[in-house]
C-alpha positions as CSV (number, residue, x, y, z in Angstrom):
1,M,0.0,0.0,0.0
2,V,1.3,3.4,-1.0
3,S,-1.9,5.4,-0.4
4,V,-4.7,4.5,2.0
5,Y,-7.1,5.8,-0.7
6,D,-6.0,3.1,-3.1
7,S,-6.0,0.3,-0.6
8,R,-8.9,-2.2,-0.7
9,I,-8.1,-3.1,2.9
10,V,-8.1,0.2,4.7
11,G,-9.5,2.4,1.9
12,P,-13.1,2.2,3.1
13,L,-12.0,4.0,6.3
14,F,-10.8,7.0,4.4
15,S,-12.3,7.1,0.9
16,E,-15.6,7.2,-0.8
17,P,-15.8,5.4,-4.1
18,E,-18.5,7.6,-5.8
19,I,-16.4,10.8,-5.4
20,A,-13.1,9.1,-5.8
21,R,-14.1,7.9,-9.2
22,L,-14.4,11.6,-10.3
23,F,-10.7,12.0,-9.8
24,D,-9.3,8.7,-11.2
25,D,-7.2,8.7,-14.3
26,T,-10.1,7.8,-16.6
27,A,-12.2,10.7,-15.3
28,T,-9.3,13.1,-15.5
29,V,-8.5,12.3,-19.1
30,R,-12.1,12.5,-20.1
31,A,-12.4,15.9,-18.5
32,M,-9.2,17.0,-20.4
33,A,-10.8,15.8,-23.7
34,Q,-14.0,17.7,-22.9
35,V,-11.9,20.9,-22.4
36,E,-10.1,20.4,-25.8
37,A,-13.5,19.9,-27.5
38,S,-14.9,23.0,-25.8
39,L,-11.9,25.1,-26.9
40,A,-12.5,24.0,-30.5
41,R,-16.2,24.8,-30.4
42,A,-15.5,28.3,-29.0
43,E,-12.9,28.9,-31.7
44,A,-15.1,27.5,-34.4
45,K,-17.8,30.1,-33.5
46,L,-15.2,32.8,-34.2
47,G,-13.9,31.2,-37.4
48,I,-10.5,30.4,-35.9
49,V,-10.8,26.6,-36.5
50,P,-13.1,24.9,-39.0
51,Q,-16.5,23.9,-37.8
52,A,-16.0,20.4,-39.0
53,A,-12.9,20.1,-36.9
54,A,-14.8,21.2,-33.8
55,E,-17.5,18.7,-34.6
56,R,-15.0,15.9,-35.0
57,M,-13.3,16.6,-31.7
58,T,-16.7,16.7,-29.9
59,E,-17.5,13.3,-31.4
60,A,-14.1,11.9,-30.5
61,V,-14.4,12.6,-26.8
62,G,-16.8,9.7,-26.1
63,G,-14.7,7.0,-27.8
64,F,-11.3,8.2,-26.6
65,V,-9.4,5.4,-24.7
66,P,-6.0,6.7,-23.7
67,D,-2.9,4.8,-23.1
68,L,-2.5,5.7,-19.4
69,D,1.0,4.1,-19.1
70,A,2.2,6.3,-22.0
71,L,0.6,9.4,-20.3
72,G,2.5,8.5,-17.1
73,E,5.7,8.4,-19.1
74,G,4.9,11.7,-20.6
75,S,4.3,13.2,-17.1
76,E,7.7,11.9,-16.0
77,Q,9.4,13.5,-19.0
78,A,7.6,16.8,-19.1
79,G,6.2,17.3,-15.6
80,V,2.7,17.2,-17.0
81,A,0.7,14.7,-19.0
82,V,-0.8,17.1,-21.5
83,I,1.9,16.8,-24.2
84,A,1.4,13.0,-24.4
85,F,-2.3,13.5,-24.1
86,V,-2.5,15.9,-27.0
87,Q,-0.5,13.5,-29.2
88,Q,-2.9,10.6,-28.3
89,F,-6.0,12.7,-28.8
90,R,-4.8,14.0,-32.1
91,A,-4.2,10.5,-33.3
92,H,-7.7,9.5,-32.1
93,V,-9.3,12.6,-33.8
94,G,-7.4,11.9,-37.0
95,G,-7.7,13.5,-40.4
96,E,-7.6,17.2,-41.1
97,A,-9.2,17.9,-37.7
98,A,-6.2,16.6,-35.8
99,Q,-4.1,19.7,-36.5
100,W,-6.6,22.0,-34.8
101,V,-6.5,20.2,-31.4
102,H,-5.1,22.4,-28.6
103,W,-5.1,25.5,-30.8
104,G,-3.8,28.5,-28.8
105,A,-3.9,26.7,-25.5
106,T,-1.2,25.7,-23.0
107,S,-1.0,22.6,-20.9
108,Q,-2.2,24.4,-17.7
109,D,-5.3,25.6,-19.5
110,I,-6.4,22.0,-20.1
111,V,-5.3,20.6,-16.7
112,D,-6.8,23.4,-14.6
113,T,-10.1,23.6,-16.5
114,A,-10.5,19.9,-16.4
115,L,-9.9,20.0,-12.6
116,V,-12.6,22.6,-12.3
117,L,-15.0,20.4,-14.1
118,Q,-14.2,17.5,-11.8
119,L,-14.5,19.8,-8.7
120,R,-17.9,20.9,-9.9
121,D,-19.2,17.4,-10.1
122,A,-17.7,16.6,-6.7
123,L,-19.2,19.7,-5.2
124,G,-22.7,18.7,-6.4
125,Q,-22.4,15.4,-4.4
126,I,-20.8,17.1,-1.4
127,A,-23.4,19.7,-1.2
128,N,-26.2,17.2,-1.4
129,R,-24.6,15.1,1.4
130,L,-24.0,18.2,3.5
131,D,-27.7,19.1,3.1
132,R,-28.8,15.6,4.3
133,V,-26.5,15.8,7.3
134,I,-27.9,19.2,8.2
135,T,-31.4,17.9,7.9
136,S,-30.7,14.9,10.1
137,L,-29.1,17.0,12.8
138,A,-32.0,19.5,12.7
139,S,-34.4,16.6,13.2
140,L,-32.3,15.2,16.1
141,A,-32.1,18.7,17.7
142,D,-35.9,19.0,17.6
143,T,-36.6,15.5,18.7
144,H,-34.3,15.6,21.7
145,R,-34.9,19.2,22.9
146,G,-36.3,17.7,26.1
147,T,-33.6,15.0,26.6
148,V,-31.7,16.3,29.6
149,M,-28.1,15.4,29.9
150,A,-24.9,16.8,31.5
151,A,-23.1,19.6,29.8
152,R,-19.4,19.0,30.1
153,T,-16.7,21.7,30.2
154,R,-13.1,20.8,30.2
155,Y,-14.1,17.1,30.5
156,Q,-16.0,17.7,33.7
157,Q,-19.8,17.8,34.3
158,A,-20.9,21.4,34.5
159,L,-24.7,22.1,34.2
160,P,-27.7,20.4,32.8
161,T,-28.3,20.8,29.1
162,S,-30.2,18.9,26.5
163,F,-29.0,16.5,23.8
164,G,-31.1,18.6,21.4
165,L,-29.0,21.6,22.1
166,K,-25.8,19.6,21.7
167,C,-27.1,18.5,18.3
168,A,-27.8,22.2,17.5
169,G,-24.2,22.9,18.4
170,W,-23.1,20.3,15.9
171,L,-25.5,21.7,13.3
172,M,-24.6,25.4,13.2
173,P,-21.0,25.2,11.8
174,L,-22.3,23.0,9.0
175,V,-25.1,25.5,8.2
176,R,-22.4,28.2,8.0
177,C,-20.3,26.0,5.7
178,R,-23.4,25.6,3.5
179,E,-23.8,29.4,3.4
180,R,-20.1,29.9,2.6
181,L,-20.3,27.5,-0.3
182,S,-22.5,30.0,-2.3
183,E,-19.6,32.5,-2.0
184,V,-16.8,30.0,-2.7
185,R,-18.4,28.4,-5.7
186,P,-18.1,31.3,-8.3
187,R,-14.5,32.0,-7.3
188,L,-13.6,28.3,-7.8
189,L,-15.6,27.3,-10.9
190,M,-13.9,29.5,-13.4
191,V,-12.5,28.5,-16.8
192,Q,-8.8,28.7,-17.2
193,F,-7.5,29.9,-20.5
194,G,-4.5,32.1,-21.0
195,G,-2.2,30.5,-23.5
196,A,1.5,30.0,-23.0
197,A,2.2,33.0,-20.7
198,G,-1.3,34.3,-19.9
199,T,-1.4,36.8,-22.7
200,L,-3.5,34.8,-25.2
201,A,-1.0,36.0,-27.8
202,A,-1.5,33.0,-30.1
203,L,-5.1,34.1,-30.8
204,G,-4.3,37.7,-31.4
205,S,-7.3,40.0,-30.6
206,Q,-9.7,37.1,-30.3
207,G,-8.2,35.5,-27.2
208,I,-10.7,37.0,-24.7
209,E,-13.6,36.0,-26.9
210,V,-12.3,32.4,-26.9
211,M,-12.0,32.5,-23.1
212,E,-15.5,33.8,-22.8
213,G,-16.8,31.3,-25.3
214,M,-15.3,28.3,-23.4
215,A,-16.8,29.6,-20.2
216,S,-20.2,29.8,-21.7
217,D,-19.8,26.4,-23.4
218,L,-18.8,24.7,-20.2
219,D,-21.2,26.7,-18.0
220,L,-18.3,28.1,-15.9
221,A,-17.5,31.7,-14.8
222,C,-15.1,33.7,-16.9
223,P,-12.4,35.4,-14.9
224,P,-11.2,39.0,-15.7
225,I,-7.8,37.5,-16.6
226,P,-6.2,34.1,-16.7
227,W,-5.4,32.7,-13.2
228,H,-2.5,30.4,-13.9
229,T,-0.5,31.4,-10.8
230,Q,-3.4,33.0,-8.9
231,R,-4.4,30.0,-6.7
232,D,-6.5,31.7,-4.1
233,G,-9.7,30.2,-5.4
234,I,-8.2,26.7,-5.1
235,T,-6.8,27.4,-1.6
236,E,-10.1,29.0,-0.4
237,F,-11.9,25.8,-1.5
238,G,-9.4,23.7,0.4
239,S,-10.0,25.8,3.4
240,W,-13.7,25.2,3.0
241,L,-13.2,21.5,2.8
242,S,-11.2,21.6,6.0
243,L,-13.9,23.6,7.8
244,V,-16.5,21.0,6.8
245,T,-14.4,18.1,8.0
246,G,-13.4,20.1,11.1
247,A,-17.1,20.5,12.0
248,L,-17.7,16.8,11.4
249,G,-14.6,16.0,13.5
250,K,-16.0,17.9,16.5
251,L,-19.2,15.9,16.2
252,G,-17.2,12.6,15.9
253,Q,-15.1,13.5,18.9
254,D,-18.2,14.2,21.0
255,A,-19.7,10.9,19.8
256,V,-16.6,9.0,20.8
257,L,-16.5,10.5,24.3
258,L,-20.2,9.9,24.9
259,A,-19.8,6.3,23.8
260,Q,-17.2,5.5,26.5
261,T,-18.2,2.6,28.6
262,E,-18.4,4.7,31.8
263,I,-20.6,7.2,30.1
264,G,-22.6,5.2,27.6
265,E,-24.9,8.0,26.5
266,L,-24.5,7.3,22.7
267,D,-24.1,4.1,20.8
268,E,-23.1,4.5,17.1
269,S,-23.3,0.8,16.6
270,A,-27.0,0.3,17.2
271,G,-28.0,-3.0,15.7
272,G,-24.6,-4.6,16.3
273,G,-21.9,-5.7,13.9
274,R,-19.7,-2.6,14.0
275,G,-16.7,-1.8,16.1
276,G,-16.0,-5.3,17.3
277,S,-12.7,-6.5,19.0
278,S,-10.7,-9.5,17.9
279,T,-10.4,-10.7,21.5
280,M,-12.9,-8.8,23.6
281,P,-16.5,-9.7,22.5
282,Q,-18.1,-7.2,24.9
283,K,-16.5,-4.2,23.1
284,S,-18.2,-2.0,20.5
285,N,-15.6,0.6,19.4
286,P,-16.8,3.9,18.1
287,V,-15.1,3.4,14.7
288,T,-17.2,5.9,12.7
289,G,-16.7,8.7,15.2
290,E,-12.9,8.0,15.2
291,A,-12.9,8.1,11.4
292,L,-14.5,11.6,11.5
293,V,-11.7,12.9,13.8
294,V,-9.1,11.4,11.5
295,A,-10.7,13.1,8.4
296,A,-10.7,16.4,10.2
297,R,-7.0,16.2,11.2
298,L,-5.9,14.8,7.9
299,N,-7.6,17.7,5.9
300,A,-6.2,20.3,8.4
301,T,-2.7,18.9,7.8
302,L,-3.2,18.8,4.0
303,L,-4.5,22.4,4.0
304,G,-1.0,23.5,5.1
305,S,0.4,22.0,1.9
306,L,-2.2,23.6,-0.2
307,H,-1.3,27.0,1.3
308,Q,2.3,26.3,0.4
309,A,1.2,25.5,-3.1
310,Q,-0.2,29.0,-3.4
311,I,3.3,30.4,-3.7
312,Q,4.0,30.1,-7.5
313,E,6.6,31.5,-9.8
314,H,6.0,34.4,-12.2
315,E,3.3,33.8,-14.9
316,R,3.4,30.0,-14.6
317,G,5.0,27.7,-12.2
318,G,5.5,24.0,-11.7
319,V,6.2,23.2,-8.0
320,G,3.1,24.6,-6.4
321,W,0.9,23.3,-9.3
322,Q,2.1,19.8,-8.8
323,M,1.6,20.1,-5.0
324,E,-2.0,20.8,-5.7
325,W,-2.3,17.5,-7.6
326,A,-1.0,15.6,-4.6
327,T,-3.2,17.5,-2.1
328,L,-6.6,18.8,-3.3
329,P,-8.2,15.6,-4.7
330,T,-7.4,13.8,-1.4
331,M,-9.1,16.6,0.5
332,V,-12.2,16.4,-1.6
333,V,-12.5,12.6,-1.3
334,T,-11.8,12.8,2.4
335,T,-14.6,15.4,2.8
336,G,-17.1,13.3,0.8
337,A,-16.2,10.2,2.8
338,A,-16.6,12.1,6.1
339,L,-20.1,13.4,5.1
340,A,-21.2,9.9,4.0
341,K,-20.0,8.4,7.3
342,T,-21.7,11.1,9.3
343,E,-24.9,10.5,7.5
344,A,-24.7,6.8,8.3
345,L,-23.7,7.5,11.9
346,L,-26.7,9.7,12.5
347,N,-29.1,7.3,10.9
348,R,-28.1,4.4,13.2
349,L,-27.2,6.5,16.3
350,A,-28.8,5.2,19.5
351,V,-29.4,7.9,22.1
352,G,-29.3,6.6,25.7
353,V,-32.0,8.9,27.1
354,E,-32.2,7.1,30.5
355,R,-28.4,6.9,30.7
356,M,-28.1,10.6,30.1
357,R,-30.6,11.2,32.9
358,A,-28.8,8.8,35.2
359,N,-25.4,10.5,34.6
360,L,-26.8,13.8,35.9
361,G,-26.2,12.3,39.4
362,P,-29.8,12.6,40.7
363,E,-28.7,10.9,43.9
364,N,-26.5,13.9,44.9
365,G,-27.7,16.9,42.8
366,L,-24.2,18.4,42.6
367,I,-24.8,19.4,39.0
368,L,-27.3,21.8,40.3
369,A,-24.8,23.9,42.3
370,E,-25.0,26.9,40.0
371,A,-28.8,26.7,40.0
372,A,-28.8,26.7,43.8
373,T,-26.5,29.6,43.9
374,F,-28.7,31.8,41.8
375,A,-31.8,30.7,43.6
376,L,-30.3,31.6,46.9
377,A,-28.9,34.9,45.5
378,E,-32.5,36.1,45.3
379,H,-32.6,36.1,49.1
380,M,-29.0,37.0,50.1
381,P,-25.8,38.5,48.7
382,R,-24.4,36.3,45.9
383,P,-21.0,35.8,47.6
384,E,-22.8,34.5,50.7
385,A,-24.9,32.2,48.5
386,Q,-21.8,30.9,46.7
387,A,-20.2,30.1,50.0
388,L,-23.2,28.3,51.3
389,V,-23.5,26.2,48.2
390,K,-19.8,25.4,48.3
391,Q,-20.1,24.3,51.9
392,A,-23.1,22.1,51.2
393,A,-21.5,20.6,48.1
394,R,-18.4,19.6,50.1
395,A,-20.6,18.0,52.7
396,V,-22.3,15.9,50.0
397,I,-19.0,14.9,48.5
398,D,-17.6,13.9,51.9
399,G,-20.6,12.3,53.5
400,G,-23.2,11.6,50.8
401,G,-26.7,12.9,50.5
402,H,-28.3,15.4,48.2
403,L,-27.2,19.0,47.6
404,V,-30.8,20.3,48.1
405,D,-31.2,18.5,51.4
406,A,-27.8,19.8,52.5
407,L,-28.8,23.4,51.7
408,Q,-32.2,23.1,53.3
409,S,-30.5,22.1,56.6
410,R,-28.2,25.1,56.4
411,T,-30.7,27.9,55.6
412,T,-34.1,29.1,56.5
413,V,-34.9,30.9,53.2
414,T,-38.0,29.9,51.3
415,I,-37.4,28.8,47.7
416,D,-39.1,26.2,45.5
417,W,-36.9,23.3,46.6
418,S,-38.7,20.6,44.6
419,R,-38.2,22.7,41.4
420,L,-34.6,23.2,42.2
421,R,-34.2,19.4,42.6
422,D,-35.2,18.9,38.9
423,P,-32.4,19.3,36.4
424,S,-34.9,19.9,33.6
425,C,-36.0,23.1,35.3
426,Y,-32.5,24.6,34.8
427,L,-32.2,24.6,31.0
428,G,-32.3,28.3,30.5
429,C,-33.1,29.3,26.9
430,N,-32.8,25.7,25.7
431,D,-35.9,25.6,23.6
432,A,-35.5,29.2,22.2
433,L,-31.9,28.5,21.2
434,I,-32.8,25.3,19.5
435,D,-35.6,27.1,17.6
436,R,-33.1,29.7,16.5
437,A,-30.7,27.0,15.2
438,L,-33.6,25.3,13.3
439,A,-34.6,28.6,11.8
440,A,-31.1,29.2,10.6
441,A,-31.0,25.7,9.1
442,R,-34.4,25.9,7.5
443,P,-33.3,27.5,4.2
444,V,-31.0,24.4,3.6
């Protein structure tokens, strides 16, 4: 194994076949051929190449079967496969039309525009999966708005909260990622056409018209000028991918922690058969949650390489360009896989409602310490209330009992002790906050 993405053994942990196929060699060459045909069609409309040649190239795209090994040799010799690709495509087109293949273009025009076509297809799938995850989380947030559990800060129990509000916390970063996508998309999905040095010199005064024609033909945006070494759109997209997997990684990390044996509030393996151990039959490891954390950390690491690739030389470079090839497709596939795994996890997630309630510590009420402080503060100075609650909490920790009982024995103030004893009565703006999150997600 050289890459986990190519491994049939561990690949399913990291990859997602449907999106990975969009970036395999066959798909890449097909996209390059589509770009060559689009270039010819745009040029034919302007009378630069014969209409018959453009029609022949368009026909030739579907039946083109490249020699991938020869393309690999061409890449090793030239640093890019386009020279060998053009030779093969010309031979396939044949006849008089062959001489018009690649007219006025440079290798990077073909590679970059082909990549944009691949990214557009991948973005469609990623956006659909993101929408489904958002919908699932919104449903969980609404369903479990009354499922009381312990909020944890710095790994320690803090106050009562609801599982619905936790789901809303998972939801909102993904909603914002969905909103960002509408801004990222037009800056990413742009045709690349600049000729050898970005001046379109080979096409004289018609170069910009050809660029605009290709953009229209491929349904892509047309940039003001060629972007050969302006890689901010690519880097911004990589950052977006890392934001998505980062949000999913936070969800996965929480799910892993809540699935620990001692906590047992979530079970991502409902129905059995997942996360088993080779020697311990009682175990059910949170393998999907772990995979989401791995995806987040992997994309965050790769993003650094993508930012390094943004530093390119003069009008056209080589080093940064090749770094993108080694980085961006992996990030895209990782994101698609993480979304697919999250969708599956949410669909089979078992929420331990009773275990969540039990973990609140109803036998001692210590999680209600803040609630008790503010209730008492209505009848005495807050520092005095804090000191009283701290004293009662220490007594419970040392000798057992319930916090409310310990407080009642230490003060004569009259408050609603039965209400104070119920964690579900100290959820603050829980329902209103969930409603706000659902409203934000509704457009998706």
